[in-house]
C-alpha positions in Angstrom: 0.0 0.0 0.0 1.3 3.5 -0.9 2.4 5.7 1.9 -0.2 8.6 2.0 2.1 10.7 4.3 5.4 11.0 2.5 6.1 14.7 1.8 2.7 15.8 3.0 2.5 19.0 5.1 0.8 18.2 8.4 0.1 20.4 11.5 -0.4 18.7 14.8 -1.8 20.9 17.6 -1.0 19.8 21.1 1.9 18.0 19.7 4.0 18.1 22.9 1.4 16.1 24.9 0.8 12.5 25.5 -1.1 11.3 22.4 0.1 14.3 20.4 3.8 13.4 20.7 3.2 9.8 19.7 1.2 10.9 16.7 3.8 13.4 15.7 6.5 10.8 15.8 4.5 8.4 13.7 3.9 11.1 11.1 7.6 11.9 11.0 8.5 8.2 10.6 6.1 8.0 7.7 8.0 10.9 6.0 5.4 13.7 6.6 6.6 17.3 6.9 5.3 17.4 10.5 4.8 20.9 12.1 4.3 20.4 15.8 2.4 23.2 17.6 3.2 23.3 21.2 2.2 25.7 24.0 4.6 28.6 24.3 6.5 28.7 27.6 9.4 30.6 29.1 11.6 27.5 29.2 11.3 26.9 25.4 10.1 23.3 26.1 8.4 21.3 23.4 7.0 18.9 26.0 7.6 15.2 25.3 9.1 16.0 21.9 12.2 17.3 23.7 13.2 13.7 24.3 12.0 12.3 21.1 14.6 10.5 19.0 12.9 12.1 16.0 13.2 15.6 17.2 15.4 16.7 14.3 12.7 15.6 11.8 10.0 17.7 13.5 9.4 21.4 12.9 8.3 22.8 16.3 6.1 25.9 16.4 5.5 27.5 19.8 2.2 29.3 20.1 -1.1 29.4 21.9 -4.2 27.6 20.5 -6.4 30.3 22.1 -4.7 33.0 20.0 -6.1 33.2 16.4 -3.1 34.8 14.9 -0.9 32.1 16.4 -3.0 29.3 15.0 -3.0 31.0 11.5 0.7 31.2 11.4 1.1 27.6 12.4 -1.4 26.4 9.8 -0.1 28.2 6.7 0.7 25.6 4.1 -0.7 22.6 6.0 -2.7 20.1 4.0 -3.9 18.1 7.0 -4.5 19.2 10.6 -4.7 17.0 13.6 -6.2 19.1 16.4 -5.3 17.7 19.8 -4.6 20.8 21.8 -6.8 20.9 24.9 -7.0 21.2 28.6 -8.0 17.8 29.8 -7.8 17.4 33.6 -11.3 16.9 34.9 -10.6 17.8 38.6 -9.0 21.1 37.5 -12.0 21.9 35.3 -14.0 22.3 38.5 -11.6 25.0 39.7 -11.0 26.9 36.4 -13.9 26.3 34.0 -13.3 29.5 32.0 -9.9 28.3 31.0 -11.4 25.2 29.5 -13.8 27.3 27.4 -11.0 29.5 26.2 -8.7 26.6 25.3 -11.1 23.9 24.2 -13.9 25.9 22.6 -12.3 29.1 21.4 -9.1 27.2 20.5 -11.1 24.8 18.3 -12.9 27.7 16.7 -9.5 29.2 15.9 -8.5 26.0 14.2 -11.7 25.8 12.2 -11.6 29.4 11.0 -8.0 29.0 9.9 -8.7 25.7 8.2 -11.6 27.3 6.3 -9.4 30.3 5.3 -6.5 28.2 4.0 -8.5 25.5 2.4 -7.1 22.6 4.5 -7.9 19.2 2.9 -8.9 17.6 6.2 -9.1 18.5 9.9 -9.1 15.5 12.4 -10.6 16.8 15.6 -10.1 15.1 18.9 -13.2 14.5 21.1 -13.4 12.3 24.2 -15.7 9.6 25.5 -16.3 11.9 28.5 -18.8 13.8 26.3 -21.2 10.8 26.7 -21.4 10.9 30.5 -22.4 7.7 32.2 -23.6 5.2 29.8 -27.4 5.1 29.2 -27.0 2.0 27.1 -24.0 -0.2 26.2 -22.1 -0.6 24.0 -22.1 3.2 23.4 -22.4 4.1 19.7 -21.9 7.6 18.2 -25.6 8.3 18.6 -25.5 8.0 22.3 -26.8 11.2 24.0 -24.2 13.8 25.1 -24.1 14.9 28.7 -21.8 17.5 30.3 -21.0 15.9 33.7 -17.9 18.1 34.2 -16.9 21.5 32.9 -14.2 19.7 30.9 -16.8 17.4 29.2 -19.1 20.4 28.6 -16.3 22.3 26.8 -15.5 19.3 24.7 -19.2 18.9 23.7 -19.2 22.5 22.7 -16.0 22.0 20.7 -17.4 18.9 18.9 -20.6 20.9 18.0 -18.5 23.7 16.7 -16.8 21.2 14.4 -20.1 19.9 13.3 -21.4 23.4 12.6 -18.4 24.4 10.5 -18.8 21.2 8.4 -22.5 21.8 7.9 -22.4 25.5 7.4 -19.1 26.0 5.5 -18.2 22.6 4.2 -14.9 22.5 6.2 -13.7 18.9 5.7 -13.6 17.5 9.2 -13.6 14.1 11.0 -14.1 13.9 14.8 -12.4 11.0 16.5 -13.7 10.1 19.9 -11.1 8.1 21.8 -12.1 6.1 24.8 -9.5 6.0 27.6 -6.1 6.0 26.1 -3.0 4.9 28.1 0.7 4.3 27.6 4.2 5.8 28.0 4.4 9.6 28.7 0.8 9.9 30.1 0.4 12.4 32.9 -0.3 11.2 36.5 -3.7 13.0 36.2 -4.8 9.8 34.5 -5.6 6.7 36.5 -3.2 4.2 35.0 0.0 6.3 35.6 -1.4 7.0 39.1 -1.7 3.4 39.9 1.6 2.3 38.3 3.8 5.1 39.8 2.3 4.7 43.3 2.8 0.9 43.0 6.4 1.3 41.9 7.1 3.7 44.8 5.4 1.8 47.6 2.8 -0.7 48.7 -0.2 1.6 48.9 -2.2 3.1 46.1 -4.6 6.1 46.7 -7.4 6.4 44.2 -10.9 7.9 43.9 -13.9 5.7 43.3 -13.1 2.1 42.4 -16.4 1.1 40.8 -16.4 3.1 37.5 -15.6 1.1 34.4 -13.5 2.3 31.4 -12.8 1.1 27.9 -9.0 1.2 27.9 -6.8 1.5 24.7 -3.1 1.6 24.2 -1.7 4.7 22.6 -0.4 3.1 19.5 -3.9 1.9 18.6 -5.3 5.3 19.2 -2.7 6.9 17.0 -3.5 4.3 14.3 -7.1 5.4 14.5 -6.1 9.1 14.0 -4.0 8.3 10.9 -6.8 6.2 9.4 -9.4 8.9 10.0 -7.3 11.4 8.1 -7.2 9.4 4.9 -10.5 7.4 4.8 -12.8 8.9 2.3 -16.0 7.6 4.0 -15.0 9.2 7.3 -15.5 12.8 6.1 -18.1 14.6 8.2 -18.5 11.8 10.7 -17.8 11.2 14.4 -16.0 7.9 15.1 -15.5 6.1 18.4 -12.0 4.7 19.0 -12.5 1.9 21.6 -12.1 -1.8 22.2 -15.6 -2.8 23.2 -14.2 -4.1 26.5 -14.6 -2.6 30.0 -12.6 -2.8 33.2 -13.4 -1.3 36.6 -10.8 0.9 38.3 -10.6 -1.5 41.2 -10.0 -4.5 38.9 -7.5 -2.4 37.0 -5.5 -1.8 40.1 -5.3 -5.5 40.9 -4.2 -6.3 37.3 -1.4 -3.8 37.6 -0.4 -5.1 41.0 -0.1 -8.6 39.5 2.0 -7.3 36.7 4.3 -5.5 39.2 4.6 -8.7 41.1 3.9 -7.2 44.5 0.9 -6.9 46.9 -0.7 -3.5 46.8 -3.2 -2.0 49.3 -5.7 0.1 47.3 -7.4 2.9 49.3 -10.3 4.9 48.0 -9.6 8.5 49.2 -12.4 11.0 49.4 -10.4 14.0 48.1 -9.9 12.1 44.8 -13.6 11.4 44.2 -15.5 13.5 41.7 -18.7 15.2 42.8 -21.5 12.6 42.9 -23.4 13.7 39.8 -20.2 14.4 37.9 -18.7 10.9 38.2 -18.9 9.0 34.9 -19.8 5.5 36.1 -19.5 3.5 32.9 -17.9 3.9 29.5 -17.9 1.1 27.0 -17.5 1.8 23.2 -19.3 0.3 20.3 -16.4 0.4 17.7 -18.4 -0.8 14.7 -18.2 2.5 12.8 -14.4 2.6 13.2 -14.2 -1.0 11.9 -16.4 -0.2 9.0 -15.1 3.2 7.9 -11.5 3.0 9.0 -10.8 -0.7 9.0 -9.5 -0.1 12.5 -9.5 -2.3 15.5 -7.1 -2.4 18.6 -4.0 -4.5 18.1 -2.6 -4.3 21.6 -4.4 -6.1 24.5 -4.9 -4.4 27.8 -2.4 -6.6 29.6 0.3 -6.2 26.8 -0.3 -2.4 26.9 0.1 -2.3 30.7 3.3 -4.3 30.5 4.8 -1.8 28.0 3.6 1.1 30.1 5.0 -0.3 33.3 8.4 -0.9 31.7 8.6 2.7 30.5 7.5 4.1 33.8 10.1 2.0 35.7 12.7 3.8 33.6 11.1 7.2 34.0 9.8 7.2 37.5 11.9 10.3 38.4 9.6 12.3 36.1 6.6 11.6 38.4 5.7 12.5 41.9 3.9 9.3 43.1 2.9 10.6 46.5 1.4 13.9 45.2 -2.2 14.1 44.1 -2.0 15.7 40.6 -5.1 17.6 39.9 
């Protein structure tokens, strides 16, 4: 099969983050002219791309997704845009909801306006399974009702609808990918799997929030493969596509699986300060991946256990980058 990425000019927003850095590296490996938009900071850091072995093949652009001029400069000449830049921490969204509107909603608007102006061939927009809220039925297909159970999820619903509106109103060529819970190397300790692994590596007690919610967990290389497929599949244009396994695991069971893989007993403690507000907790997420299979010919290739083994191995080597005994909001 011909390589669709060789020589193609691609912009990745949020490229210094967890999924964004893995996606950017894959594009660079495929020979794309990858422009990585990262959030400007005084240290000049490009996030995880600073340690990437492919750093010299990636053009880093420091800017701010909430600044329209910055987005326009980054997008000039791009044929395809992967829009991943977002504020994602759910607990912090309770404290600073306006910042989520500015980054996730206004930032997405900036991307769409620039894409329309420059005639970009395709925009792949990143949604999240959190927009569904607690499952009303399972497995959850793309027609499942949306429910804002946190300021974060509400901002992502608004961003998704802005994408839909720009496609319907102006014909902007967009695809919305909706990953269920992605995990793997480089993920922040704001997420549950790094929280469990790093605490388990550092001691014998793991502090978590509620243990009963279930999640559909997917290794990062599979999520990246879904993004790449969504950017080139003709039938995907104008659609929203779940990226999930169709399998669910409770947080409590997940902690026990990780303990077994670490080869040590772990005491799991549900700590009240880590609980979400009662009506905000998403109790169950389980994807129906049929549309991804049909339109993208995509399905996960890495099992939960294999993905956890890879993640544990990486975190053992990079534990110094984490603070296991600090609750990261």
